[in-house]
C-alpha positions as CSV (number, residue, x, y, z in Angstrom):
1,M,197.8,-110.1,113.5
2,K,194.6,-110.4,112.2
3,R,193.8,-113.4,110.8
4,E,191.9,-113.8,107.3
5,V,189.2,-116.0,106.4
6,A,189.5,-117.5,102.9
7,G,186.2,-118.6,101.2
8,A,183.6,-117.0,104.0
9,G,182.1,-115.5,101.6
10,P,179.7,-118.1,100.9
11,T,178.3,-119.0,104.4
12,V,178.5,-115.6,106.1
13,T,177.9,-112.1,104.1
14,E,178.6,-108.4,104.6
15,R,174.7,-108.2,104.3
16,E,174.1,-109.9,108.0
17,P,175.0,-108.4,111.0
18,F,177.3,-111.7,111.5
19,G,179.4,-111.0,108.7
20,R,182.9,-111.7,107.0
21,A,184.5,-109.3,108.8
22,E,183.0,-110.3,112.6
23,L,184.2,-114.2,111.5
24,E,187.7,-112.9,111.1
25,W,187.3,-110.9,114.3
26,L,186.5,-114.0,116.6
27,V,189.0,-115.8,114.1
28,E,191.7,-113.9,116.0
29,L,190.0,-113.5,119.1
30,M,190.0,-117.8,120.0
31,A,193.7,-117.7,118.4
32,V,194.6,-116.3,121.8
33,A,195.3,-119.0,124.5
34,S,193.0,-117.3,127.0
35,V,192.8,-120.7,128.8
36,S,191.6,-120.0,132.6
37,P,194.6,-119.9,135.0
38,F,193.0,-123.0,137.2
39,E,192.8,-124.8,133.8
40,G,196.4,-124.7,133.6
41,G,196.5,-121.3,131.2
42,R,198.7,-118.5,131.9
43,A,196.9,-115.9,134.4
44,E,198.2,-113.0,131.2
45,A,196.6,-114.0,128.5
46,T,193.0,-113.3,129.4
47,G,194.9,-109.7,129.3
48,V,195.5,-110.3,125.9
49,A,192.3,-111.4,124.5
50,Q,190.5,-108.0,126.3
51,G,193.2,-106.5,124.0
52,V,192.2,-107.8,120.8
53,F,188.3,-107.8,122.0
54,L,188.4,-104.2,122.3
55,A,190.3,-103.3,119.4
56,G,187.2,-105.0,117.7
57,A,184.7,-103.3,119.7
58,R,186.0,-99.6,119.1
59,A,186.1,-100.3,115.0
60,R,182.3,-100.8,115.8
61,G,182.0,-98.0,117.4
62,F,181.4,-99.7,120.9
63,R,182.6,-96.7,123.5
64,Q,184.9,-98.3,126.7
65,V,183.2,-98.3,130.2
66,L,185.8,-99.6,131.7
67,L,189.2,-102.2,131.8
68,G,190.5,-104.0,135.1
69,S,190.5,-105.9,137.8
70,P,188.8,-106.2,141.5
71,P,191.1,-105.2,144.3
72,A,192.8,-107.9,146.4
73,D,190.2,-107.8,149.0
74,F,187.2,-107.7,146.8
75,L,188.3,-111.8,147.6
76,D,188.2,-112.0,151.0
77,A,184.9,-113.2,151.1
78,P,183.8,-116.6,152.4
79,D,181.3,-117.2,148.9
80,V,184.5,-116.9,146.7
81,P,186.0,-120.1,145.9
82,A,189.2,-121.5,148.1
83,T,191.4,-121.5,144.5
84,V,190.7,-118.0,143.7
85,R,191.4,-116.8,146.8
86,D,195.0,-119.2,147.4
87,A,195.7,-117.6,143.6
88,V,195.3,-113.7,145.2
89,R,197.4,-114.5,148.0
90,D,200.0,-116.6,146.2
91,E,200.4,-113.1,144.1
92,P,198.0,-110.6,144.9
93,A,199.4,-108.1,142.7
94,G,199.9,-109.9,139.0
95,F,197.2,-112.6,139.5
96,L,194.6,-109.8,138.8
97,A,196.4,-107.7,137.0
98,G,196.4,-110.4,134.2
99,Q,192.8,-111.6,134.4
100,P,191.0,-107.9,133.6
101,S,187.4,-107.9,132.5
102,S,185.7,-105.1,130.8
103,V,182.9,-103.6,129.3
104,V,181.9,-101.8,126.0
105,A,178.6,-99.7,125.5
106,L,176.5,-98.0,122.6
107,G,174.2,-96.2,123.4
108,R,173.3,-93.3,126.4
109,A,176.3,-93.3,128.7
110,D,173.7,-91.6,131.4
111,A,170.5,-94.1,130.6
112,G,170.8,-95.7,134.3
113,P,170.3,-99.6,134.9
114,E,166.7,-99.0,134.5
115,R,167.2,-98.1,130.4
116,R,170.1,-100.4,130.2
117,L,170.7,-104.1,128.1
118,V,173.2,-106.2,129.7
119,V,174.9,-108.7,127.6
120,N,177.3,-110.9,129.5
121,F,179.7,-113.3,127.9
122,H,183.1,-114.8,129.2
123,L,186.5,-114.9,127.6
124,D,188.3,-117.3,129.8
125,T,187.8,-121.1,128.5
126,V,189.0,-124.2,129.7
127,G,191.8,-126.5,128.4
128,P,193.8,-127.4,126.6
129,H,193.8,-124.8,124.0
130,I,192.3,-126.0,120.6
131,D,193.7,-123.1,117.7
132,P,190.4,-122.2,115.4
133,S,189.5,-123.9,112.1
134,V,186.9,-122.7,109.8
135,T,184.9,-124.8,107.0
136,T,182.9,-122.8,104.7
137,G,180.3,-123.6,102.2
138,P,176.5,-124.6,102.9
139,F,177.2,-126.1,106.2
140,G,180.1,-123.8,107.7
141,V,181.4,-124.8,110.8
142,L,183.7,-123.1,113.4
143,R,186.1,-125.4,115.7
144,G,188.2,-125.0,118.0
145,R,188.3,-124.2,122.2
146,G,185.7,-120.9,122.6
147,A,183.9,-121.5,119.5
148,V,181.1,-121.8,121.5
149,D,182.0,-121.7,125.2
150,D,181.8,-118.4,125.0
151,K,183.7,-116.4,122.5
152,G,181.4,-117.6,119.8
153,P,178.6,-116.1,121.3
154,G,179.9,-112.8,122.8
155,I,181.6,-111.9,119.5
156,A,177.9,-112.9,117.6
157,A,176.2,-110.7,120.7
158,A,178.3,-107.5,119.8
159,A,177.5,-107.5,115.6
160,G,174.0,-107.7,116.8
161,I,174.1,-104.9,118.6
162,A,175.9,-102.9,116.2
163,A,173.9,-103.7,114.1
164,A,170.7,-102.5,115.4
165,F,172.3,-99.3,116.7
166,A,173.2,-99.0,112.9
167,A,169.8,-99.4,111.7
168,A,168.3,-97.3,114.0
169,P,170.4,-94.3,115.2
170,W,167.8,-93.1,117.7
171,L,168.1,-95.6,120.2
172,A,171.7,-93.4,120.9
173,E,169.6,-91.3,122.6
174,T,166.9,-93.9,124.0
175,I,168.9,-96.4,126.0
176,E,172.3,-97.8,126.4
177,V,173.7,-101.9,125.6
178,Q,176.3,-102.8,127.5
179,L,178.6,-105.7,126.4
180,Q,180.7,-107.3,129.7
181,A,184.0,-109.7,128.0
182,V,184.7,-111.3,131.8
183,A,187.8,-113.1,133.4
184,G,186.8,-115.6,136.0
185,E,183.9,-118.0,134.3
186,E,185.7,-121.1,133.8
187,G,188.1,-123.4,136.4
188,G,185.9,-123.5,139.3
189,A,186.4,-119.6,139.6
190,M,182.7,-119.0,138.9
191,G,182.9,-115.4,138.0
192,S,183.8,-114.4,141.4
193,Y,186.4,-111.9,140.7
194,G,184.8,-110.8,136.7
195,T,181.0,-110.8,136.8
196,R,180.5,-110.9,140.6
197,W,182.8,-107.5,140.5
198,L,181.2,-105.6,137.8
199,V,177.6,-106.2,139.8
200,S,179.1,-104.9,143.0
201,R,179.9,-102.1,141.0
202,G,176.4,-101.1,139.2
203,L,176.8,-102.4,136.0
204,T,173.5,-103.9,135.5
205,G,170.5,-103.5,133.4
206,R,167.0,-104.3,133.7
207,L,167.5,-106.9,131.3
208,M,170.8,-108.9,131.6
209,L,171.3,-112.2,129.0
210,F,174.7,-114.2,129.9
211,A,175.3,-115.7,125.9
212,E,176.0,-119.1,127.1
213,P,175.2,-121.6,124.7
214,T,171.6,-123.0,125.6
215,G,170.3,-123.7,122.1
216,G,168.1,-120.3,121.6
217,R,166.5,-121.1,124.8
218,V,165.6,-118.8,127.7
219,M,166.6,-120.3,131.0
220,D,166.3,-117.5,133.8
221,A,167.4,-120.1,136.5
222,C,170.9,-121.8,137.5
223,T,172.2,-124.0,139.6
224,A,175.2,-123.3,141.7
225,A,177.8,-125.7,142.7
226,M,179.8,-127.0,145.7
227,T,183.2,-128.5,145.9
228,P,184.0,-131.2,148.8
229,R,187.8,-132.4,148.8
230,F,189.0,-135.7,150.6
231,R,192.5,-135.2,151.3
232,V,195.1,-138.0,152.7
233,N,198.0,-136.2,154.4
234,G,200.0,-139.8,155.6
235,K,203.3,-142.0,154.7
236,D,204.5,-143.1,151.6
237,S,206.1,-146.3,150.8
238,T,208.2,-148.2,148.4
239,D,206.9,-151.2,146.5
240,D,209.0,-153.4,148.9
241,H,207.1,-152.5,151.9
242,P,203.6,-151.7,150.4
243,A,202.4,-152.6,154.4
244,Y,203.9,-149.7,155.3
245,G,202.4,-146.7,153.8
246,H,198.9,-145.5,154.2
247,N,197.4,-146.1,150.5
248,A,196.1,-142.9,149.9
249,T,195.1,-144.6,146.0
250,V,192.8,-147.4,147.9
251,I,191.7,-144.8,150.5
252,L,190.6,-142.2,147.8
253,G,189.3,-145.6,145.6
254,F,187.3,-146.5,148.5
255,L,185.8,-142.8,149.2
256,A,184.8,-142.2,145.3
257,D,183.0,-145.2,145.0
258,F,181.4,-145.3,148.5
259,L,180.0,-141.8,148.0
260,A,178.6,-142.1,144.5
261,R,176.5,-145.5,145.9
262,R,175.1,-143.8,149.0
263,L,175.3,-139.8,148.5
264,G,174.7,-140.2,144.2
265,P,171.2,-141.5,144.8
266,R,170.3,-138.8,147.8
267,A,171.4,-136.2,145.0
268,A,169.5,-137.4,142.3
269,E,166.1,-137.7,144.3
270,L,166.5,-133.9,145.5
271,G,167.2,-132.5,141.9
272,A,170.6,-132.0,142.4
273,K,173.9,-133.9,140.3
274,L,176.5,-135.2,141.9
275,C,179.6,-135.3,140.0
276,V,182.6,-137.6,141.4
277,A,185.9,-136.0,139.8
278,G,188.9,-135.8,139.8
279,L,191.4,-138.4,142.1
280,H,195.3,-137.9,142.4
281,T,197.6,-139.9,144.2
282,G,200.6,-140.8,141.7
283,D,202.0,-141.8,138.4
284,A,204.9,-144.7,139.9
285,H,204.2,-148.3,139.8
286,N,206.8,-149.0,142.2
287,R,205.6,-147.0,145.3
288,V,202.6,-146.7,147.8
289,Y,201.2,-142.8,147.9
290,G,200.5,-141.4,151.3
291,T,199.0,-138.8,150.1
292,G,196.2,-137.5,147.5
293,E,192.8,-135.9,146.9
294,L,189.8,-136.5,145.8
295,L,187.3,-133.9,144.2
296,L,183.6,-133.7,144.1
297,N,181.1,-130.9,142.4
298,I,177.6,-130.9,143.9
299,A,175.3,-128.9,141.4
300,Y,172.1,-127.4,142.8
301,Q,169.2,-125.9,142.8
302,N,168.9,-124.0,146.2
303,A,170.2,-123.2,149.7
304,G,168.1,-125.7,151.3
305,Q,169.1,-128.4,148.8
306,A,172.7,-127.6,149.3
307,A,172.5,-127.3,152.6
308,E,170.8,-130.9,153.1
309,L,173.6,-132.7,150.9
310,A,176.2,-131.0,152.4
311,Q,174.9,-132.7,155.6
312,A,174.5,-136.0,153.8
313,L,177.7,-135.9,153.0
314,E,179.5,-135.0,156.4
315,A,177.3,-137.2,157.7
316,L,178.6,-140.5,156.2
317,L,182.6,-140.1,156.9
318,P,182.1,-141.8,159.9
319,L,179.9,-144.5,158.4
320,A,182.5,-144.8,155.3
321,R,185.3,-145.5,158.3
322,A,183.3,-147.9,159.5
323,E,182.5,-149.8,156.1
324,F,186.3,-149.1,155.2
325,A,187.4,-151.0,158.0
326,A,185.2,-154.1,157.9
327,A,186.3,-154.4,154.5
328,H,189.9,-154.4,155.5
329,A,189.9,-156.0,158.9
330,D,191.7,-159.2,157.7
331,N,194.2,-157.4,154.9
332,P,198.0,-156.4,155.8
333,L,198.1,-154.0,152.9
334,T,195.8,-151.9,154.7
335,A,196.2,-152.4,158.5
336,V,198.1,-148.7,159.0
337,A,195.2,-147.4,156.8
338,V,192.8,-148.6,159.0
339,A,194.2,-147.7,162.6
340,D,195.2,-144.3,161.2
341,W,192.3,-143.5,159.3
342,D,190.9,-140.6,161.6
343,T,194.3,-139.0,161.4
344,V,195.5,-138.9,157.8
345,V,191.7,-138.6,156.0
346,S,190.3,-134.7,155.9
347,L,187.4,-133.5,154.6
348,D,187.3,-129.4,153.8
349,W,185.7,-127.4,151.4
350,L,186.9,-125.9,147.9
351,K,183.4,-123.7,147.1
352,R,180.4,-123.1,149.5
353,G,177.7,-120.9,149.4
354,L,177.3,-119.3,146.2
355,P,173.6,-118.5,145.3
356,V,171.6,-119.7,142.6
357,L,169.6,-117.4,139.8
358,D,165.7,-118.1,139.8
359,N,164.0,-115.1,138.6
360,R,160.7,-114.4,136.4
361,D,159.8,-111.2,134.8
362,P,156.6,-111.3,132.2
363,A,157.6,-108.3,130.3
364,M,161.3,-109.6,129.6
365,E,160.1,-112.5,129.1
366,S,157.9,-111.3,126.6
367,L,160.2,-109.5,124.9
368,L,162.9,-112.5,124.7
369,A,159.8,-114.7,123.0
370,D,159.0,-111.8,120.7
371,V,162.8,-112.2,118.8
372,G,162.8,-116.0,119.3
373,F,164.2,-116.4,122.6
374,A,161.3,-118.3,124.4
375,R,161.8,-119.4,128.1
376,H,162.4,-122.7,129.2
377,D,162.2,-124.4,132.3
378,G,166.0,-126.1,132.8
379,L,165.1,-127.0,136.3
380,A,162.3,-129.3,136.0
381,D,164.2,-131.0,133.2
382,G,167.7,-130.7,134.2
383,S,169.5,-129.1,131.4
384,A,169.8,-126.1,133.7
385,F,173.6,-125.6,134.2
386,T,176.0,-123.2,137.0
387,C,177.8,-120.4,135.1
388,D,178.0,-117.1,136.7
389,A,174.6,-115.9,135.6
390,I,174.2,-116.4,139.5
391,W,175.9,-113.3,140.8
392,A,173.2,-110.8,138.5
393,P,169.7,-110.8,140.3
394,G,168.7,-108.1,142.3
395,P,165.8,-105.8,142.1
396,G,164.1,-104.0,139.2
397,R,166.0,-106.8,136.7
398,Y,165.5,-110.1,135.0
399,V,168.7,-112.0,134.3
400,A,168.9,-115.2,131.6
401,V,170.7,-116.9,130.0
402,C,170.7,-117.7,126.3
403,G,173.2,-118.1,123.6
404,P,173.8,-119.9,120.2
405,G,174.8,-123.5,120.3
406,R,174.3,-126.0,123.5
407,L,177.4,-127.1,126.4
408,D,176.3,-131.2,125.4
409,T,175.7,-131.5,121.6
410,N,178.4,-128.7,120.7
411,G,181.3,-130.4,122.2
412,A,182.0,-127.6,125.1
413,H,185.1,-127.9,127.2
414,T,185.6,-131.4,124.8
415,P,188.3,-131.8,122.2
416,G,185.9,-131.5,119.4
417,E,184.2,-127.9,120.3
418,F,182.5,-126.5,117.8
419,V,179.6,-124.0,116.2
420,A,177.6,-123.9,113.2
421,L,178.1,-121.0,111.1
422,A,174.3,-120.2,111.1
423,D,173.5,-120.7,114.5
424,L,176.1,-117.8,115.4
425,A,174.6,-115.7,112.3
426,D,171.2,-116.0,113.6
427,Y,172.2,-115.1,117.3
428,A,173.4,-111.9,115.8
429,R,170.2,-111.3,114.0
430,R,168.2,-112.2,117.4
431,I,170.2,-110.0,118.9
432,K,169.8,-106.9,116.9
433,E,166.1,-107.1,116.6
434,L,166.0,-107.8,120.9
435,V,168.3,-104.3,121.3
436,L,165.6,-102.9,118.8
437,R,163.0,-103.8,120.6
438,F,163.8,-103.0,124.2
439,G,164.5,-99.2,122.6
440,A,161.2,-99.5,121.2
441,A,159.4,-100.7,124.7
442,L,161.7,-98.4,127.2
443,T,160.3,-95.3,124.3
444,E,156.9,-96.3,124.6
445,E,156.7,-96.7,128.5
446,T,158.2,-93.1,128.5
447,N,155.9,-91.6,126.2
448,R,153.0,-93.3,128.6
């Protein structure tokens, strides 16, 4: 059901590319709880969100180019995260059917990638879902899941694209602009069945802009991430006999501290980011848990850095075992864990071997700068982040990440996620100008 946004007039007007109707479209889209299935959401909710997106796009003149998902065997590749492979294996038809990506377009259908501008955004969100709310007035704000990451930027981009073609009908005979609404970016899926599949189908362009929150700055380098998992597979025990069990909580707690101390500094020296993430064994107070797991996430800037950190991590394992044994040499509560470490403690990788984004293109950089999207070296100051743009680079195309708001200051992935309506409106205006300048540049190039 369409949601009316009362009182939005003073903040966004119909004279702007991002007007009242676009805000209502966005609020309706945000009301769909398209939380990633890897964040606890229902897989089929992404398909529901696609329906809302496509209805709004068609109302603005976009034609549908694609709606679908890759075949199951597309996800057999070793660089596909293990969690995704497991989900497809467990439900080969249903999972992917509920996780479609879509592509809509304006302009020449026969333009070809060399005359195409692509804007990409993702419809899946992190959990938990938070319903949208709008505060109007001079400092209007949209709150809720997807406000800034990533439904807000996507709908603002759609508004800008539609406004450009409405203002300059000649664009329809000159270029094609595609808007890609993809699944599978969040929850560690890393775009493996969304953006990666679209790129494999040739849905690429001379300029590919990923509408992620960067504060309006262009970042043409993205990190990738690998996820090691430590598991304890031992025996449980009761609180009356705590020495009988392989205490996974003690083992994994030790490993979390050990790796933060020993691997954390090395990652920082190399310019990588180590996150000691989730640790789970159990919830009860009156038992020893003999099984559990600890997750790490390591964001890296290049393949050499990734290889060095993976090697360092694996080299630390025997040192961890020795330090644990020394620390617990006289402790009867952990004697079983010390004795059986080699058989109950293991390491595997949920995610490994993903590519990074790192490309330059003076002509496209200049075009983006002309509309206020200035290039920023995110690798130099550590502001570069991981997103599904890593799958897009290739010959003849420039891939950049640029969108309104910022991941940190706008509360992305937190209960307080928000975006200023003025930022969405400004982004829509700049996207409109970018489309106009992209069309003019290609026309000039053709006429030379």
